[in-house]
N, C-alpha and C positions, 0 to 999 in steps of 0.2 A: 525430472517431473519437476521437480525443486528451482532446479538453472532455469527455463520453462517460463518459471510465476514469476521467478525473483526480476528475468528480464523486460517483460508485461512488465509489471508495477514496477520499473525503471524507468522505464518508456513511459508508463502515463505519467507516473509523476514530472516527466520529464517536459513532456507536455500541457499538463497545467502551469507549470510555469513559462513553459514559455506562451501560452493564448489559455487562463483565468479565468473558468465559465462554468457553467451549468454539463456540459458535455461534456470534457474533459476533468470537475466533480465526481460524475458518478462516474465514471467509466475506472481513474481511480481507487474509486471509492471498491465497484467491483473484482476489481484485482488485487486488494488488499484482506476483500471477501471471500476471496480463491484460491489464496495463498492461507491464509489463518485456517482453512476445513481442513486445507490436503499437510497444514504440517500439525494438524491435530490427531491424522493419522500418525506420522510418525515416530517414530521411536524418539525418548524423548532427548539426546543428544543431537539426534538432527534437525528437530522439532526445534532447542532451542538456539542453535546455530543461523537456521530459517529465521528464526526473529531478530534477530540481533541484524542480520545485514539489513531486513522489515525498516527495522527500527531506522537501521544507517537512510537507508533509499527516503522514508518520509521522514526526519530529521531537516534534510533542507528544503522542507514546504514550509509558510510561514508561519502556520496555523495547521496544527492536527487534523487524521484525515484516519479515517476504521472508523472500526466501533470501538478496540482501545482508548476512542480520545471524550474527546468535545467533542457538541452537535458538529459534521463536517461543512455544515452548509452554510458557514462562517467567512472559510476558505474566498469562496466564488464574488461572497459580496464586498 
């Protein structure tokens, strides 16, 4: 499941970079939320590595996205 959620996030980040807009931003935020929820249920080493990979994907964006960041609405602006 972790790989599935990470791949979905990567796809959402790619889409947001290619087509910035509210729909792409919403999808990216949803992927972050699902991944965060999933990682909360995992053992600490898995959760830590999952968050590291998630952060690497999100680092490609010009402004932060997700619950652990500043307001995400700025990405679509």
